[in-house]
N, C-alpha and C positions, 0 to 999 in steps of 0.2 A: 504494500500500500504506500510506503514511503517513496518508492521509486515512481509511482504514478504521480504523486504530488510534485516531485522534483521535475518530472517530464513536463507537467503542465506549466510549471513556473519557467522552464527553459524556453518555451515557445513564446516568442513575442507576439503581442496583439497586432493584427494587420493594420497598417497605416491607412488612414483615409485621406486622400489627396483631393483638394478642391480642383474642379475642372479649370478654374482660372489660373491656377498656379503655373502650369506649363506655359500658358499663353503669356503671362507676365514675364516669365524668364526669357522667353523668345523675344519679346518686345524689348526688354532691357538689353539683350545681346545685340539686337539690330540697332538700337539707339546708339550704343557705344561704337559700333563699326560704321556709322554713316560716313558718306563720302562728301566732303565739302570742296571738292576741286573746282566746282563751277563758280565759287564766290569771286575770285579775282576777275573773271570775265564779266560777271554781273556788275561789279563795282566799276569796271572800265566803261561798260555800256551806260550806266547811270551818269558817270562823270561826263561822257561825251554829250549825252542828252541835256544835262544841266548847262554845259558850255554853249551848246547851240541856242538854248533858250536865252541865256544871258547875253550872248552876242546879238541875238535878234532884238532884245530889249534895248541894248545900247545903240544898235543901228537905228531903231525906230526913234529913240530919244534924240539922236543927232539929226535925223531927217525932219523931225517936227520942230526943231529949234528955230 
């Protein structure tokens, strides 16, 4: 009888895992490994756009003077 009690204690209870646990882990891993290589190109595009707008405003101010 003592062996049966010891065997029952040795078997761990099954773990209950939330369905969202795996998804959260995958999302965190994906977030860490994101690729930001597009950022310098986007900043260059924004700078060119702002430069063109400012040049247009300056040209308009000079023309209306």
